[in-house]
N, C-alpha and C positions, 0 to 999 in steps of 0.2 A: 504494500500500500504506500503510495507516494504522498508526501505532504507538501502543500503549496509553500513556496518561498517567495517573499517579496523583497526586492533589493531597493533600499532607500539611499539616495545620494544627497549629502549636504555639502554645499560649497560656501566658503566664506570669502568676503571682500572686506578689506580693512583699510582705514586710513588712521590718522593720528588719534582720533577720539571716537570713531564710529566703526562698529562691526556689523555687517549684514550677513545673514545666513539665508540661503535658498535651499529649501528641502524639496526634492523632486522624487515622485513615485509614479511609475507607469504600471497600471494594473488592467489586464484584460482589454488593452487597446485604449484605455483612458489615462490621460496625463493629468496628474495632480501636482500642484505647486503651492507651497506655503513659504512665506518669507518673514523674517523678523529682524529687528534692529536692536542694538545695544549702544548706548552712548556713555562714554566715560567723562566724568566731571574732571576738569583740569586739576583739581586738588587731589584726585585719587591716584594711587600708584598705577603704573603701566603694567598690567598683568593680562596679556592677551587672552589667555584661556578663559578668564572670567567673562569677558565680552563674548567669546564664542559660545560659552554655555548659555548665557542669557539670550543671545540672538537665536541660537538653535532651538531653545525651548519655545520661544515665541513663534518660530517658523513651524515647529511641530504642532503647536496648538492650532494654528491656522490650517495646517494640513489635515489634522484630525477632524476639524469642523467640515472641511470639504468631503472627507470620506463619509462622515455621517450624512451629509447632504446627498451624496451619491447613493448611499444605501436607502435613504428615504425615497428617492426617485425610483430606484429599482423596485422597492416594495409597493409603491403607489402604482407602478405599471402592472404589477401582478394583481394587487388587491382591488384596483379601480376606485380608490378613495384616498383622501389626504392622510398622510402618516407623519408623525413627529417622533423621532427617537430622542429620548432624554440622555443627556451626557452622564 
């Protein structure tokens, strides 16, 4: 019995005070993209991994909401009535 595997890619773009994460997931021919930003206050120490963690978390939250929306649409197509999946 095979188990599905989804591969997620997160790419970071950084400048002096801002980190952007782009999370991309392609599932069954559907492209999902979530993005997130983290901004470092000038008085904070420069620790890039913290900005990456925050930006990635925000990107994954957006991506998760897209996946829930896709699941709702798929269920609605089958059930023929509006559906809302709670987080």
